[in-house]
C-alpha positions as CSV (number, residue, x, y, z in Angstrom):
1,M,-72.1,42.2,29.9
2,T,-68.3,42.8,30.5
3,A,-68.0,39.8,32.8
4,G,-69.9,37.5,30.5
5,L,-67.6,38.3,27.5
6,R,-64.5,38.0,29.6
7,A,-65.6,34.7,31.1
8,S,-66.5,33.0,27.8
9,G,-62.9,32.0,27.3
10,A,-63.1,32.1,23.5
11,T,-63.5,34.7,20.7
12,R,-67.2,35.0,19.9
13,I,-69.1,36.7,17.1
14,A,-70.8,40.0,17.5
15,P,-73.0,40.5,14.4
16,Y,-74.1,43.9,13.1
17,L,-77.6,44.3,11.7
18,T,-79.1,47.4,10.2
19,A,-82.5,47.9,11.8
20,G,-85.3,48.2,9.3
21,D,-83.4,47.0,6.3
22,G,-86.1,44.8,4.7
23,G,-88.6,46.0,7.4
24,L,-88.6,45.8,11.1
25,D,-90.5,42.5,11.0
26,R,-87.5,41.0,9.3
27,T,-85.2,42.6,11.8
28,L,-87.1,40.9,14.6
29,E,-86.6,37.5,12.9
30,L,-83.0,38.2,12.3
31,L,-82.4,39.0,15.9
32,R,-83.9,35.6,16.8
33,A,-81.7,33.9,14.2
34,V,-78.4,35.4,15.3
35,E,-79.1,34.7,18.9
36,E,-79.9,31.1,18.1
37,S,-76.6,31.0,16.1
38,G,-74.6,31.8,19.2
39,A,-74.1,35.6,18.9
40,A,-72.3,37.0,21.9
41,C,-74.1,40.3,21.5
42,V,-75.7,42.2,18.6
43,E,-75.0,45.6,17.3
44,L,-78.3,47.0,16.0
45,G,-77.6,49.8,13.6
46,V,-79.9,52.9,13.8
47,P,-80.2,54.1,10.2
48,F,-79.0,57.7,9.7
49,S,-78.8,59.9,6.6
50,D,-75.2,60.8,7.0
51,P,-73.3,57.8,8.3
52,I,-69.8,59.1,8.0
53,A,-67.9,56.0,9.3
54,D,-69.8,53.6,7.1
55,G,-68.8,52.2,3.8
56,P,-71.2,51.8,0.8
57,T,-72.8,48.5,2.0
58,L,-74.0,50.0,5.3
59,Q,-74.8,53.3,3.7
60,E,-77.1,51.6,1.3
61,A,-78.7,49.5,4.0
62,A,-79.4,52.6,6.1
63,A,-80.9,54.3,3.0
64,R,-83.2,51.3,2.4
65,A,-84.2,51.3,6.1
66,L,-85.0,55.0,6.1
67,A,-86.9,54.7,2.8
68,A,-89.0,52.0,4.5
69,G,-89.9,54.4,7.2
70,T,-87.7,53.1,10.0
71,T,-87.6,55.2,13.1
72,L,-85.9,54.9,16.5
73,D,-89.2,54.5,18.2
74,G,-90.0,51.6,15.8
75,I,-86.7,50.0,16.5
76,E,-87.4,50.2,20.2
77,R,-90.7,48.4,19.7
78,T,-88.9,45.7,17.8
79,V,-86.4,45.1,20.5
80,R,-89.2,45.1,23.1
81,A,-91.0,42.4,21.1
82,F,-87.8,40.4,20.9
83,R,-87.5,40.6,24.7
84,D,-91.1,39.8,25.2
85,G,-90.6,36.7,23.1
86,G,-87.8,35.5,25.4
87,G,-84.7,36.9,23.6
88,T,-81.8,37.5,26.0
89,V,-78.7,38.2,23.9
90,P,-77.2,41.6,24.7
91,I,-78.2,44.3,22.2
92,L,-76.3,47.5,21.7
93,A,-77.7,50.4,19.7
94,F,-75.1,51.5,17.1
95,S,-76.2,55.0,16.5
96,Y,-74.7,58.3,15.4
97,L,-75.3,61.1,17.9
98,N,-77.9,63.0,15.9
99,P,-80.7,60.4,16.1
100,L,-80.2,60.1,19.9
101,M,-80.3,63.9,20.3
102,S,-83.7,64.5,18.8
103,G,-84.8,67.7,20.6
104,G,-81.3,69.0,20.7
105,S,-80.6,68.9,24.5
106,A,-78.9,66.8,27.1
107,G,-82.3,66.2,28.5
108,A,-83.5,64.7,25.3
109,L,-80.4,62.5,25.2
110,G,-81.1,61.3,28.7
111,R,-84.7,60.6,27.9
112,R,-83.7,58.6,24.8
113,L,-81.2,56.5,26.8
114,A,-83.8,55.7,29.4
115,S,-86.2,54.7,26.6
116,L,-83.6,52.5,25.0
117,R,-83.1,50.7,28.3
118,Q,-86.8,50.3,28.9
119,A,-87.1,48.8,25.4
120,G,-84.5,46.1,26.2
121,F,-81.2,47.6,24.9
122,D,-78.0,46.9,26.9
123,G,-75.7,49.5,25.5
124,V,-74.9,52.1,22.9
125,L,-72.1,52.6,20.5
126,I,-71.8,56.2,19.0
127,P,-69.1,56.4,16.3
128,D,-69.1,60.2,16.1
129,L,-68.9,60.8,19.8
130,P,-65.8,62.9,20.6
131,L,-63.6,61.3,23.2
132,E,-63.7,64.5,25.1
133,E,-67.4,64.1,25.7
134,A,-67.2,60.3,26.2
135,P,-66.9,60.3,30.1
136,V,-70.1,62.4,30.4
137,L,-72.0,60.2,28.0
138,S,-70.7,57.1,29.6
139,A,-71.8,58.2,33.1
140,L,-75.2,59.3,31.7
141,A,-75.7,55.9,30.0
142,E,-74.6,54.1,33.1
143,N,-77.2,56.0,35.2
144,H,-79.8,54.6,32.8
145,G,-78.4,51.0,33.0
146,L,-76.6,51.1,29.7
147,C,-73.0,50.4,28.7
148,A,-71.5,53.1,26.5
149,T,-68.9,51.3,24.4
150,L,-66.1,53.5,22.9
151,F,-63.8,53.1,19.9
152,C,-60.1,53.2,19.2
153,A,-58.2,53.1,15.9
154,P,-54.6,52.5,14.7
155,T,-54.1,56.2,14.7
156,T,-55.2,56.6,18.4
157,T,-52.4,57.9,20.6
158,D,-51.4,56.1,23.8
159,E,-52.8,59.0,25.8
160,R,-56.2,58.9,24.1
161,L,-56.2,55.1,24.1
162,A,-55.8,55.1,27.9
163,R,-58.7,57.5,28.2
164,A,-61.0,55.5,25.9
165,A,-60.2,52.3,27.8
166,E,-61.0,53.9,31.1
167,A,-64.3,55.4,29.9
168,T,-65.6,52.4,27.8
169,R,-68.1,50.0,29.2
170,G,-69.0,46.5,28.0
171,F,-66.0,46.2,25.7
172,L,-63.6,48.4,23.8
173,Y,-64.4,48.5,20.1
174,V,-61.0,48.2,18.3
175,V,-61.3,49.5,14.7
176,G,-59.0,47.0,12.9
177,R,-57.7,49.6,10.3
178,T,-58.2,53.1,9.2
179,G,-61.0,54.0,6.8
180,V,-64.7,53.2,6.6
181,T,-66.6,49.9,7.2
182,G,-66.6,47.2,4.7
183,A,-63.1,46.9,3.4
184,N,-61.2,43.7,4.2
185,T,-59.2,43.6,7.5
186,A,-56.1,41.4,7.6
187,V,-54.5,40.6,10.9
188,S,-50.9,41.2,9.9
189,H,-47.8,41.6,12.0
190,T,-48.5,45.4,12.1
191,S,-52.1,44.9,13.2
192,S,-51.1,42.3,15.8
193,A,-48.7,44.8,17.3
194,Y,-51.5,47.4,17.4
195,L,-53.8,45.0,19.2
196,E,-51.1,44.2,21.7
197,R,-50.7,47.9,22.3
198,V,-54.4,48.2,22.9
199,R,-54.4,45.3,25.4
200,K,-51.7,47.1,27.5
201,F,-54.2,49.8,28.2
202,S,-57.5,47.8,28.2
203,G,-56.5,45.5,31.1
204,D,-59.4,43.2,31.8
205,T,-61.8,45.0,29.5
206,P,-62.9,42.7,26.6
207,L,-61.8,43.8,23.2
208,G,-64.0,43.7,20.1
209,V,-62.3,44.0,16.7
210,G,-64.3,45.1,13.7
211,F,-64.3,46.8,10.2
212,G,-64.0,44.2,7.5
213,I,-64.1,40.8,9.2
214,R,-65.9,38.3,7.0
215,T,-64.3,34.9,7.2
216,A,-63.6,32.2,9.8
217,E,-59.9,32.6,9.3
218,Q,-60.1,36.3,10.2
219,V,-62.2,35.4,13.3
220,A,-59.6,32.9,14.4
221,A,-56.8,35.4,13.9
222,V,-58.6,38.1,15.8
223,G,-59.2,35.5,18.5
224,E,-55.5,35.6,19.4
225,H,-55.9,39.1,20.7
226,A,-59.6,39.8,21.4
227,E,-62.8,38.4,22.9
228,L,-65.1,39.5,20.1
229,A,-65.0,39.5,16.3
230,I,-67.5,42.1,15.0
231,V,-69.0,41.2,11.6
232,G,-71.1,43.8,9.8
233,S,-70.9,44.7,6.2
234,A,-70.4,41.2,4.9
235,L,-73.4,39.9,6.9
236,V,-75.6,42.8,5.9
237,A,-74.8,42.3,2.3
238,A,-75.4,38.6,2.4
239,I,-78.8,39.1,4.1
240,H,-79.9,41.7,1.6
241,E,-78.9,39.6,-1.4
242,A,-80.8,36.6,0.0
243,G,-83.9,38.7,0.9
244,S,-84.1,40.9,-2.2
245,G,-86.4,40.3,-5.1
246,G,-89.6,40.1,-3.1
247,G,-91.8,37.1,-2.8
248,G,-93.5,35.7,0.3
249,D,-90.5,33.8,1.4
250,A,-88.0,36.8,1.1
251,T,-87.7,37.2,4.9
252,A,-87.3,33.4,5.3
253,R,-84.5,33.4,2.8
254,A,-82.8,36.3,4.5
255,V,-83.0,34.6,7.9
256,E,-81.7,31.4,6.6
257,R,-78.8,33.2,5.0
258,A,-78.0,34.9,8.3
259,R,-77.9,31.5,10.0
260,T,-75.5,30.0,7.4
261,F,-73.3,33.0,7.3
262,M,-72.9,32.9,11.1
263,A,-72.1,29.2,10.9
264,S,-69.5,29.9,8.3
265,L,-67.5,32.1,10.7
266,V,-66.5,29.2,12.9
267,L,-63.6,27.0,11.8
């Protein structure tokens, strides 16, 4: 996956979808829609009851998915169906550590990582994974054929940034600002300097910038520094708005909104 992102030569979109928001059948259709819209990869959010890094939009999406009975096993079946239908876009499970550790042991984590890979996932992103534990998790994921993608933020020191860049796989997720997901991210002189600092340590590893990207202008600005623009809360909100209210065509409306939103991110 790393080579593919680096070789693309242009900043591409990495959409985030909350698995099970609107039902897993809708999630399957949305995966197909964003792939057809040119997604470089997809972050598929595993709903969790205490998503500490998420803002209100993604918290509400996770709550809806959990209320609908979404489970990690069900998400794996959905990704397997996507792969069986010919879907090839890389998919990363965006999950807090707790859902992956059901059973409470390193053995349980290894079994879950193996199961994710067998279902068709390509990687994992774990926002509450301590950096001190990241090399162990990264090695374990790699043993099961998965990329473990790590995070850095504006507050990350050079020493910790170097360690994150060394341990990450696939790409390095660059949090565009401090705070939770959803708020607007502006690529200012200060943030440009931050991204340049990250690049000094990341070398050839692709960078993905997220937290608050929602417009084509922001994607273009991110593109001066990174290979991926990660779009989450704005897309999730647009899909939910289009697909709410029920009716037999609710999923069709949600899928069409996903397509138009993805198209709107390209100047």
